[in-house]
N, C-alpha and C positions, 0 to 999 in steps of 0.2 A: 631201413627196410632194404634199400637198394644194396648197401654193404653187406647185409646178411645173405642176400642172393648171390653176391659175388664170391662170399666165403664158401657157400654150398657148392657152386660151380667149380671152385678150385679144389674142393675136397673130391668131387667126382673126377676131376681131371687126374688128380694124384693117384686115386685108387686104380684108374683104368691103365695108367701108363707106368707107374713107379712101383706099385705094390708086387711083390713076387707072386708067381703063378701058383706056388704050392699052397697059398692061403685059401685057394678055392675049395680045397678038400677039408677044410676045418669045419667043425660043427657050428651051426648058427645059434646054438643055445648058449645061454650065459655061462662064461667060464671065469673062474677066479683063480689068480695065481698068488699065493701068500709067501711072503718072505719075512722072517723074524730076525731081529738084529743082523741085518745083512752086512757081510763083509765088504761089499761094494754098493755104492748108491750113484746112479746115473744123474748127471747134472748137465743140462742143455745150455747151449750159449749161441747167440747170434751176433755176428759182427759184420760191418761193412769193412773188410780187412784193408782194402786199399783206400783208406779215408784218414783224414786228420785224426778223428776220434778213435777209429778202429786201430790205427797203428800204435796208438798208446794203450787202448783198453785191452786188446787181445793179450799182449805180454803181461799186463798187469793181472789179468784173470788167471793166466797160467802160473804166474808166480804165486798167486793167492792159493790156488789148488795145491801146488807143491808144499807151501808153508802149512797148509791145513793138515795135509796128509803126513807131515812130518812133526806135527805138534804133539807133545806129550800129554796135553790137558784137554784137547778137544777132539772128539771123535776117535778115540784111541783104538776102538775095535773095528772102525769103518773107514773105508778109503773112498774118496770122492773121485768118480770117473767123469772127466769132462768130455762131452761131445759137442762139438761146435760146427757151424757153418758159416758160410760167407754169403751174405744177403746181396752184396754187390749193389747196395743202395736201391734195391728193387723191391717194391711192395709185393710183386707177383712171386718172386723168388723167396722172399722172406716168408710168405704165407706157406709155400710149398715145404720149405725147410723147417718151418715150425711144426707141420704135420708129420714130417719125417722124425723130428725129436719126440713127438707124442707116441710114435711107434716104439721107440726105444725105452718106454717107461721111465722117462725122467721124472724126478720128484719136484724139480723147479726149473726154471729157465732164467738165465742171466742175459740181459739185454731185452730188447734191441735198442740200439743208440738212435734209431730214427723214430720220430714221433708218428710218422706216417704209418710205418710198419707196425708200431705199437698199437695204433688204432685197429689194425686189422686182426692181429693175432690175439688181442684181448678178448675177442669173442670166442676164439678157440680154447684158450686157457679157462675161461669162464665156464665153458661147457664140460671140460674134462677135469676140472678142479686142481689145475697145476699153477701154483704161484708163479707170478712173472715179476722178476726183480730187474727193473730197468734202470741203468746208470746214465742214460743219456737222453731219454725222452722227456723233454721239459714242457711240452705242450700244456698249458694250464687247464684246457678242457678234459684232459685225461684224469679223471677223478676215481678215487677208490669207491665212490658210492655207485658210479654208473658201471665200472668194471671192478667187481669185488676182489678179483685175484691179481689185480695190477697193483704192484708195490713200487712206488717211485723211490729210488735210493740216491737221488740228486734233488736238487731245488727246482720248484716249479718256476716257470717264466713270470708267473704272477708276481713273485717277489723281485725279480730282476727288473721288471717294468716299473715297480714302485721305486726302486732305487734310482732308476733313470729319471723318473718323474721328480723325485726329491732334488736331484742334481740339477735338473733344468730350472726348476722353481728357485733353487739357491742362487741362480745367476739371473733371476727376474725375467726369464723368457716365457712367453705365454703361447707360442705356436712352435710346432715342429713339423718337419716333413719325415715321414716314415718310409724307408726303402726296405723292402722285405721280399723274401722268396715266396712265391704264390702257392703255397701248399698248406697242410694243417698246421705244420710247425710255424711257419711264417704268419699266416692270417690270424691264427688264434692268439699268438704272442702280441702282435700289433693291437689286436682287439683288447687285450688286457692293458696294454699301454694307453690306448684311448680312454679307457674307463678310468685308469689311475689319474690321468691328466685332467679329466672332466671333474673329478672330485675336488681338485685344487684350482678350478676356474681356468684351466688351460685347455688346449686342444691340438689335435693333429690337423694341420691346415690341408694336407695332401697325403694320400696313400699311393706310393709308387710301387706297384707289384712288378716282380721280375719272375718270369716263368723259369723253372728249373733248367730248362734247355735253351735259354735265352742266348743269342749270339752277341758278339762284341757290338755289332751295329745297333742291336736292340737296346742293349744297355746304354750305348752312347746316346741314342736318341731320347731315352728316358731321362738322362742326366741333363741334357741340354733343356728339356721341357722344364724340370724342376728348378734349373738354374735361372729361368726368366721368372720365377715366382718370387714373392717377397721374403719368405722365410729363409733363413740361412743357417738354421739348426737342423742337422740331419741325424736321424737315428737309424742305423743300418742293423737289421736283424736278418740275416742270410745264413746260408751253410758255410762251414769253415772252408770247404774245398773250392769254392768259387767266389768267396768274398773279396779276396785281394784283387780280382779283376775289376771290381767296381773302383776301387781306390786308383788302380793304375790308369783306367780310363778318366776318372775325375782329375787326376794329376795332369794329364794331357790337356784337359779342358780348362785348366787354371782354376779349379774348384777346391784345391787344397792350399789356400793362400790366406792372408789376413782377411778377417771379416767372416770367415766361414767357421762353423762349429760342427764337428763329426763326432758322433757318440756311436759306439757299437756295443751290442751285447757280448756275451763271454765267447763268442766264436773266434774273435781275432786273437785273443790271448791264447785260446786253444791251439792256435796256429804257431804263434810266437814261443810259447812255452814248450813246444815239442822240439825245440833245437837249442842246444846250449849256446851256440853262436848264432847271432842274428844276421840275416842276409842283409847286407847294405842297400841292395836295390829295393828290398821289401821295406826296409826302414825309411827310405827316401820318399815313398809314396804315402806314408802314414804319419809324417811328422805333425806333431800337435793333436793327434786323435786321442780321445778318452775312450777307454774300454773297461769293461767289468770282467772280474774273475770270481768264481765261487771262493769264498774265504775259507782257508784251512789253517789252523793254528800250527806254529812251528814246534812240533812235539819230537820226542826222541824216536818214536816209532817211525815218523815221517822222515827224519834224517837217516835212519837206518835203512828205509826203503829206498831213498835217493842213492845211497851207497850200493845197495844191491842191484839197482837198476843198471848200473854200469856193467854189471857181470852177466846180464841176461843176454844169451847168445841170439836168441830168435827175434830181438827187437829190431825195428826199422828206423827208429829215431834215437838221437843222442840224449834226449831228455823226455819228459812226459808232461802232460797237462792234468788239469783237476778232474777231467773225466776218468783218467786212469786211477786216481785215488778212489773215486766213487765205485769204479768197477771192482777194484781190489776189496774195498769194504763190503760190497755186495756178496762176494764169495764167503767172507768171514761171517757176515750176518747170517746167510744160510747155514754155515757150519755150526755156529753157535745155536741156532734155532733146532737143527737137527740133534745136536748133542742133548739139549733139553728134552727133545721130543723122544729120543731113545731112552734116556735116563728115566723118564716118567712112564715107561712101559709101552710107548707107541711102537707100531709096526707099520710096514709098507705093504699095502695090497692094491691091487688094481682089478677092476671088473669091467666087463663089456657094458656098453651103454645100451639099454633096451630100446631107446628111441632110434639109435642108429641101426640096431638090427631090424626093426620094423621097416625103416626106409629101405633096407637092402633087399627085403623079400620081393622077388619078382623082377629084380634088377641086377644087371651085371656089375654095378658099383659095390665094392666090398669095404664097408665101413667098420667091420667088426675089429679090425686091427687097432682102432682108436679106442683106448681104455681110459676109464675114469680112475683117477687117483682118489681112492676112497677116504684116505686121511688127509686129503689136501686142505680141507677147512681147518682141521686141527693144526696142521703145520703152518698154515697162513696165520692163525691167531697167535701162535708161538713166535713167528717171525715179527709180527707187530708189536709183541710184548717184550722183545729182546732189546736190551741195552748194553752197549760196549764202547770202548774208547777205540776209534779207528783212525786211519790216516787222515780222513777228512774232518776229524773232531769227534765229538760225542754223538753216536748214532742212537736216535731215540724218536719214536713216533707218538704223534698226538692222537686224539680221537677220531680226526678226519683222515688218518693214515699219511699224514705229512711229516716230514722231517722237522724236528725242532731246530731253533736257532738259525734260521736263514740269515746269511750275511755274505757280502761281496767286497772285494777289493776295488778301489777305484784307481785306475792306473793311467798315467799320462805318458804317451810315447813321445820322446823328444831325444835328439841327438843320435847316439849309438845304443841307447838303452831304454829301460822302462823305469818309471818313478812312481811310487804309490802316493797319491796325494790325499788319501782318506779311505774311510771304510763306510759301509752302510749295513745296517741291520735293522730288523723290524722292531728291535728293542730301543736302540739308541738313535736311529736316523742317521744323518751324516755326521761323522766324527773323525777326528785325527787319532783316536785311541782305538786299539784292537777291540773287536766286539766282545771277545771273551772276558775282557777286563771290566765290562759294564753289565754283565748279566746279574751280578749280585747287588747291583745298585738300582735305586728308584730314580729314573731319569725323566726329566720333562722334555718332551720332543717339540719344544717351540722353536720358531725360526731363529730366535736369538741364540739358541744353543747349537745350531747347525753350523759347522765350519769346516773348511777344507784347507790344505796348503795351497800354495799359489800354483797356477796352471800355466803352462806354456801352450799357447793356441798355435793353430796353423799360421805359417808365416813368421814364427818366432816371436809373436806378440804376447806380452804379459798382461796387457790391459784387456779387460773383458770385452768381447765382441758384442756389438749391438744386437746381432742375431736377426736382423731383418733389414732389407733395403727396399727401396721403391721398385716395384716390379718392371723389369726391362722386357715387356712382351710386345713392344711396338704399338700398342693401343694408346689412343689419346686419353688423357685424364679429363673426363667430361665433368664440367663444373656448371651447375645450374644456377642462374642468377635471376632472382625475382624481378620482373619488369612491370612495374605499377605506374599509376598515375600521379601518386603524391610523393612528396619528400624526395626530390631528386638529389639532394645532398647525401643521402644515405646510400643509394645505389639506383643507377639507370643506365639506359642505353647511350652509347657514345659513338662518335664517327671515327675514332682512332683505330688502330690496328687491332687492339684487344676487343674493341667493341662495347666496353662497358667502363664506368667510372663511378666514384663515389667513396665514401668513408669505408664501407666494408670491404671494397676491392683493395684500397691502399692497405688495410690492415692485413688482408689475407696475402698479398703479395710480399709485404715486408716480412710476415712470418715465413713464408715459402723461402725466401732468400736466406734465412738462417738455417734451413735444413741442411745436413751434411750430404745430401744427395740431390740430384737434380729432379725437379718436378715442373713440368711444362703443362699448365692447364688450358684446356680449350673451353672458353666461356659459351654457354648456350642460354639465351634468353628464355625465361619461363613467364608467359604472359604476353599480352598484346599491347600493353601500354595505355590502354584506354580505361581499364578497370584494374584495381588491385587483385592480384591473384590470391588464391587460397593458400596460406602457408602450411596448412596441415596436409592439403593435397600435394604440395611440393615435397614435404618430408616423406610422405607415403611413396611418391615417385622414386625417391632416392632409395628407399627401403626395397622397391621392387626392381632394383638394378636398372632403372632406365637412365639413371645418372650415377656418376661415381661419387659426386659430392654436391652439396649445395652451399653457396656462399652468400650471405645477405643479412638483413635484419630479421633473423629467425630467432625467435624467443624459444628459450629452453624451458619446456613445460613437461609435466609427468607423462601426458598421453603420447608425446613425441618420443620421449626417451625409451619408451617400451618397444619402439620399432626401429630405432636408429641411434647411432652414437653421436655425440656432440664433443666438441673441443672444450677447453677451458673458456669460460665467458670472457670476452674482451670489452664488454660494456655492460655494467650493472643498470638494471631496469626494474620497473614496477608500474603498476596502474595508479593513475592520479586523476583528480576530478578538477576540471576547469569550469568556472562560472563567470558570468559577467559582473561588472561592478561600475559605479559612478562615483565621482567625488562628491562629498556632502556639500550643500549649499550653506552659506553663512546664516546664522540665526542670531537675533538681538539678544536673546537671553541664554545664550550657551553657556555663560559663566555660571549659571545656576545648575547645570546638568551634572557636574561631577558628584554631587550628593543627591540622595533622595529626600523627599520632604521630611520624613521621619529623622533622617540624619541631620538635616538642617535644624529642625526644632530641638532635637535633643543637645546638638552642639551649642545652640544659642542659649538653652537653658542652663547647660553646664557653666557657660561663660558668666552668667548672672550669679549662678549658684556660688562658684569659686569667689567671685567678687564680694559677695555677702559674707562668705566664710572668712575671708581674709580681713574685711571690715570688722567683723565680729571679734575676731582674735586680736586686732590691732587698736580697737577703739579706746581702751582704757590707758594703753601705754604709748600710743603714737599720735602726736599733735595734728599730723596730716589727716587723720581719720577722725578728727573731732570738728565741731563747729555746729551750725545751724542745721536743722533736719534737712532743708532743700540742698544745702552744700554737701551734705554727707551722702545724699542720694546720687548727686552728680559725681561725687568722687567714686562711689561704688561702680557706677556705670562706666566712668572713664577708665578706672583701673581694670575692670573686667575685659573690655574690648581692646585696651592698649597691650595686654598680654598676648593678643594674636600676633602682634608684630614685635613683641619683646621691647616695647617702647615705653612701659610704664615708668614714671619718674618718682613715685612714692617710695620712701625708704621704709623697708620692713624691719622691725626691731624684735618682734616676737619669735621665739624659736618655733612654736607650733605652726605660725603663719609661714614662716620660711620653708618648713617641711612640706606643707600643702602646696606652696607655690612652685617649689622645685618640681615636684611630681606633676603638677598642672602644666608647667612649661614644656615638660617632655611630651605630654599628651598633645599639647598644641603643636609641637614640632612634627609629630607623626601625622596629624591631621592635615596641617598646611602642606607637607610634603606630598601626601597622597592626593590632595586637591589639585596641586600644581601638575602633577603627572597625569592625572585623569583629565584635567582640563586640556593639556597639550595633546593628549591623544584624541580628545573629541574635536579640537579645532583642526587637526591634520588628517583625521581618519577618512578613508575612502570606503563608502558603504556598499555592501553587497546588494544587488538587486534581486538576487535569488535567495529563496529560503533553505537552500542545500548548503549545509556547512560540513559535511563529511559523508562517509559511506552509510551511516545509520539513517541520516535525513534523506539520502538518495534513495535508499530502499523503501522508506515509508511514504515517500511522495508518489504521486501519480503522473508527474510530468514526463515529457519525452526525453530520452538520453541519446546523445549522438556518440557514435563509435566509428573508429576508422574501418573502412571496407577491407575485408579479407583477413583482418587480424584475429588473434585468439580472444580478444576482449569480447566480442559478440557472444560466443558461446560461453565464456566465463560469467558474464552477467546473467545469462538465462539459466545455466546449469548449476552453478555454484552459489549465486545470490538469489536465484528463484525470482528474478524480475520478469514480468511478462514481456514476451517477444514483441507484442504490440507497442511497447513503449521505446523499443530500440530502433534507432534511425541510422542506417549506414551512411557515411560521408566519405567523400573521396579525397579531398585535399584541404589545404589551409583556407582556400576561398569559401568553400562550402561550410568549413568550421566557422569562419568569421560571419557569414551571412545567417547561419542557423542561430548562433548566439545573440546577434542583433535582433533578429525577429522575435525570439523568445517563444515560449509555449502558446502565447495568445495569438501571435502572427504566423503560426505554422512552423516555427523553428523548435529549438530544444532549450531546456532549462539549464543543461550542463552537458559537458563532453567528458567521456572517460577514454583515456588512451595511455600509452606508455610514456614515461617521463621524458626520454630523448625526443620523441615527437612532439610532446608539449613545449619543450623548450625551444624547439624550432618554431613552433606556432606562436609562442610569445614574442620571439624575435619578429616575426612577420607582423603581428598585431600591435607591436610597439607597447607591450605591456598594458593593453587595454583590459586584459582579463586576468584573472588571478586563480592560483591553485588553493584549493581548500582541503582541510583534513590531512591525513597522512597517507603515505603509499600503503595500499591494502593487499598487495602481492609483492613477492620478491622473486625475480627471475633475472635472466641475463641474455645477451645476445652471444651466440657461439656459431662456429661453422658446424654444418651438420654433415655427418659422415655416413656412408652406406654400410649396412651390416656385413657385407663382404669384407670390409675391414672390421672384424668383430670387435666386441666390447674389449677395451683395454688394447685395442690394435696399436702397433707401434706407430703408425703414421699420425693417427689421432693424438697419441701421446707425444710424439715429436713436435707436432704443431702446437700443442698445449704448452709445452716446454718453450718454444719459440715465442708464443704470446706473452709468457711470463717475462722472458727476456726483454721483449719490447716494452713491457710495463716498467721493468727495473731500469732500463737505460734511458727512459723518457720519450722514446720514439712513439709509443702509443698516445701519450698525451699531446705530442705535437701533431700527430695525424688528427686527433680529436678536435684541436684548436683549428686546424686548417678547414675542416668541413663543418663542425658542428659548433663553433663558438657562437655564444648567444649574448644578448644584451641582458644583463642582470636586472631582473625586476624585484623591486623591494617587496618582500612578503611580510614586513613588520606590521602593516596596518591593514590586513585583508579582512579583519572582522570589526564590526561596528562596535565603537567604545560604549561601555555600559557604565551607569551610575553606580557610585559606591553607596552601600546600604549600611544600616546600623549593625548588621551581622558582623561586618568587617572590624567594628571597633568596640563592640559592646564590652569586651574584655577591659579595655583601657578605661572606659567610663566606669566600670564597676570597681576597679581598683582605687580610681580616683575618688569615687563616692565614699567607699569604706574608709579611706584614709581621712577624708573631711569629717566623717562621723566620729571616728576615734578622737580626732584632734578636739572637736567640740566637747566631747564627753571629758576629756582630761581638763579642758578649760573650765567647765562647769564645776568639776569637783574641786579644783583649786579655788575658784571663786567662792564657792559655798563655805569652804573651810575658812577663807579670809573673812566672809561676812559674819560667821559665827564668832570669830574673835573681835570683829569690829563692834558687835552689840552683844557683850557677855552678860549673863546673869551672875548672881553671886558665886554660885558653884563653880561656873566656867571661869570667872574671874580669878577665883583661888587656884584653879588648875593651870593659869598661865605660868605661875611660878614653877610648877612641876607638871609640864605637859604630859598628857596621857595619849595613848595611841587611839583611844576611842573618843577623842575629843570631837573629831569631824563626824564620826558615825553617829554620836548622840544627837547631833543637830538635826538630823532627819526626822527624828521623833518629836521635835519641838514645834511650836507654832511658827508659821511661815507668812510674812506679809509680802505679797507680790510687789506692792507698790514700794516697800522698803528695798527689796531685791533690785528693782529696776533703778531706783535711785542710787542704791550702792554700786551697781554696774556702770552707771553714767559718770560716777565720780572718777577722777583721774587716779591712776594707780599710785602715784607718788603721794597724793593726799591721804589715801588709805594706809600707806606705810607709816606716814608721820603719826597718824592717830593711833595706830597699833603701838607704836614705840612709846607714846605718851601713856597709853593704857598699861603698858607693862611696867613703866616706872612707878605709876600710881599704885599698883598692886604690891609692888616691892616695898613702897613706904609703908602702906597699910599693914603689912605683914610684920614690920619691925615694931610698930607701935602696938 
């Protein structure tokens, strides 16, 4: 709204002062001037003639006008008449001159080169429907949607800032300092840079604005200020005419040396490309700088223009920059569009604006001289639809009125010349191949595909600068140290010069000593030493900039990482449960406890059963298993239980008995081994006096639980495990831990203590292993140094300290510091649970296999015995069958009469006797058959 008011005021001033007096006599009624197929078409142009861009763009536009007018193929019946003005880099003069061009009935305007002036006159051309072809206004906020008649014939800074972002992230820098001119061009360009960096999780750490009229002392003061900051990556986005002053002053301040990174937008190469021979003094102050240039392919027409440039008499520079190519193409773009416009039957007409005439009534301001280009909209559409091959490459617009194929050269300034280290395009990202070679390819813009040639940085260094240093701003590095009541070995107050000591302090200082830059901490105690401070409040104080860092036994948990950054953990930790225990008292019948009653009964039964089976299988053939009944019973019992110790002396001759015995001895081996192990455990076990055996039983019980005061375990038990707060008992130190566990729940103490493992290890050393850890760690966390968010996430200092901690771990220093402060007496955890008796469920499989084996062996034995019994007492038919045995001999027996008494007598006979009788029967049958 304010800008529109300014424009109207400028219109009024121009009408009152500049407009010729004879216009007063003209009629105020609408008047139309019609010209068909004109022989001359007026084209306006605005330059800042005495500027880096203007000195290249003005001769290029003039050359383009001459080339169009002499072209045999474009506008053969029409000549372009160029009307140009010098804005002198002034928004006010630019606006006045734009109004003067409107009076000349121009069909289009070339320029301006300034984004500030383009913002102002875009409102004028929008009202009068005159296309504005700007070859130098790169402000990304100048859009064709907001200003319909604004046509950008160069690339928007949106793409240039995306290229810079990819370059910065290619070298793994996360922060930059932006130095920019404080106008629409500078502010909006840096705004686009900030957005591009934020998308890649990087940021602008500081925005250093320089006013267009800033003096050397102002610039020097600003450079000194940013030099005391941590970031050493500078992005300079200023006007070409004053940008070199920044580098000259930075050179005097020693800021263009090793460790610094300077990146400029295309303004720097616009300066350098304007001269064929580079000034040695200029080159001296920009050694190692990275700059961008709008990419233009090396075409024949570009080479022809380069040759022609040397013959241009009105030029002020020996060479030209990329803006000259865009300006030249702008003229040809208009020429091609006009040619299509006229060939399609278009004409040029102007008419007075009725709205301006209404404003003029009753006023001395004469606006009737400002005419609307009636066919401006049609010509604008023709311009946007025009495609041709220009000096800057293929000129073609997308639906958003932006040029297609944005690309930039990435140039490294070194020695006496320039070296292209790569290219950037929105199609291929960073690459060492020219962008036009990749347009026909389908590329994957992953970080692995992004590459550049080597870069020579300020100071002649080829190694990538770190891009960050510890800020040298004279402020002390405030380090908060928790000062509590418990565990002095971890961190506590000290009477030394540092004022603090402990494990955490030694680790921190060892890591700081490995940093490549000096950091001198000022330790500040947090807490009064009488109570343990709240660690969450400490982290919050760091996040609120009350301290620069916090060093101590600070656990890294989710809620804390949301407000502050942490280094690499230097000590793994987790919550564990500590419970009391007592050594078991000797018991007279402890030797029976390894097995349950069922196990003892089944084992004893199987011993007797196996003895009987072996006796049954061996009785007929083994003399040691024969004799009087009482002797055989004793033999069975002796054999059965002697197998327990593998001391049986009876010789086994039966194959089936041997098979059963081998399997049984294996079962006995398993049973005796298990019994020995279980009995050993029972006799040496230390039994828990608490029913809590892990996190599940802790939650389900109603006993009080002790926690260390001030730590996160208090909230964790309540919020995460839903344990009532009434069960939580805060404890200060090892003494209170000890007393609370001794008292137990009945005496006003606690049933268990939940704390982090490092603290518990110290407590176990203090209590001389009187207590035990049960269950497993049920959280995983670690101790780390906490950093303020002013050192943002992925901050270089936090990263450097994390790297230092890893180095301490690799070289063994971290373990040596741990052993110095936190070495503990190892408490055996092998018998923390009460030994339990082995049940039948542990061995039923063995017994089942053994029983099945015995059953099968007995069945085989009976079959063989019954077959022998049948032959031993044959009938006549069976006797005749002895000569020619039949396969059904044994099976037919089962259908005959059986005398149980005869079978028993037959079983009791010695096998040798049976065999002799069978042989006699066989010989008798043979003799009978012969007779």
